[in-house]
N, C-alpha and C positions, 0 to 999 in steps of 0.2 A: 091352797089348803088353809084353813082357818086355825087360830090357836083356840085351844079348848083347856078347861081345867081338868087336870089329872086328878083322879081319885083313888089313892092308895097304889099308884104306879100303873094302873090300867084305866083304859078308856072303856066305857060302856058301847054297846052297839050304836046307840044314837049319837054319841061323842065321836065315836070312830067314823061313822057315816059323814058327820059333820067336818070331821078332820080331813077326810079324803075329798069333800065337797060334792057328796052324792046324796041321793035319797037313801032311805032305809031299805026299799026294795032293791035298788041298784046294788047297795052294799051286800045284801044277802046273796045276790047273783055273784058278785065278785068273790065272796068269801067261799063259794063252792068251787071256784077254779083252782087249778093246779098252781102250786106255789104260794098261795094266800096264807098270811101268817096264821098260825093256830092260836085259839084262845089259851089265856094262862090264867092261873090263880095266884094271886098276891094279896096277902093279908086278908085273905078270906073272900076277896072280890074277884070276879069272873070277868074277864074282858081281854082287850087287846092292848099290847104295848105299843105307845107311839112310835118308838125306834123301830120297830118291826113294820109297822104300817108305812113309815118313811121310806125304809129300804124297799119294800114291796112296790111302793108307788114309783120310786126312782128307776127300778128295773123295768117297769112297765112304760115309763118314758122313754127310756133307752132302748128298749125293743121296738117301740113305735117308730122313733126316730131312725133307727137302723134299718127298719123296713121301708120307710120314706126314701132313705137315701140309697136303697138297693143292696145294702150290706147286711147280711144275716144277723150277726152280732157285733159288738163292738170290740170283743177280744181277738177277733180275727183280722182286723184292719191291717196291721204289720207296718203301716206307716204314719209318721207324726203329722204328715201334710194334711190329712183329713180334718185337722183340727181348724184349718183356715176356712173349711166350706162347713163344717158340722159342729160349729161352736156350742150348741145348746146340748149336743149328744155327749160332746167332750166334758161340759161342766156337769151333766149328769153323772158321768163315769167318775169323775172326781168326788162328787157328793157320795156316791156309793162306797168309793174307796176310804173316805173319812168315816162313813157310819162303819165299815168293817173294822177299821182301825180303832174307833172308839175316840176319834178326835173331832175338833170342832168343824162342822160343816161350813160355817161361815168363814173361818180362818182358810179353809181349803179352797172355797170359792174365791176368796179375795186374793190368795196367791196365785191361782189360775188366771183370774182376769188380769193380774199384773203381768204374769209371764206371757199370756195371749197377747196383750198389747205390745209388749217388747218384740215377741215374735212377728206380729203383723207388721210393725214399723219397720224392723230390721230386715224382714223378708223382701219388702218393696226396694231397699237399698241394695240388698246382697244380689237379688235377680231382677235387675232392671231389664225391660223390654225383652221378657222371655229369655234371659241368658240360660243356656244350656248347661248341664251338669260337666261337660268336657271343656267348657270355656272358664271354669272356676279359678284357674290359676292367677287370673289377674285380681281376684277378689280378696281383699285383706283389710286389716285395720279394725277400726272400732265397730263398724257396722257387721263385719264377719264374726268378731267376738260376741257381739250382742246377740246375734243370730244362733250361733252355737250354744251359748249359755240359755237362751230362752227356749230353744228346742230342747235341751237336757233338762231343764225345770218342767217343761210340759211332759216329757217322757217320765219323769219322777212321779208327777201328779196323776197322770192318767194311767200309766202302766207302772205301778209300784213294785211289781213282780221283777222288773228289769233293773238290775243295779247300773244306773247311768253314770255312777262314778268310775265305773270300769270301762267305759265306753271310749274309744278314741273319737277325735273329730270326724274321721271318716266313717265311724260307725254311726255317730250321731247324723252326719249328713246322710246317709243311706237309709237311717231308720224311717 
């Protein structure tokens, strides 16, 4: 998507099409689809709010990636391990959550990437050579703490409806 100049808080059809990176005819086809943002009137100007287009676009990407991964929607994954295999989808979930909360998308992405790198690095140390869950009694120390904290942060970012502060280590590991 490209940056466009906002006029009165809304984008014209042409600007909206450019914002989404599609032609006007493609934009009109998308505009007829279910869930596409409605036009708004702001300061006597009719158009589309950039944040509505951004949320719709993020949902489209999340849906497309979910279909590719064989999972119907990101909300039913149930396990944080998918993040190691579906990084782009998880990042899109974080972006959608930031939009919903009205917080900075860039800051949310930065926090996600930082937590993801920590999760990935600690995962390799905690689960060497396909260590199984019933063998975890021997795993402890800084790699274990880093893994649990990174996974807790990922849960917080991707599934904000879950209060990860109330989860025990066992809950976090099972998530």
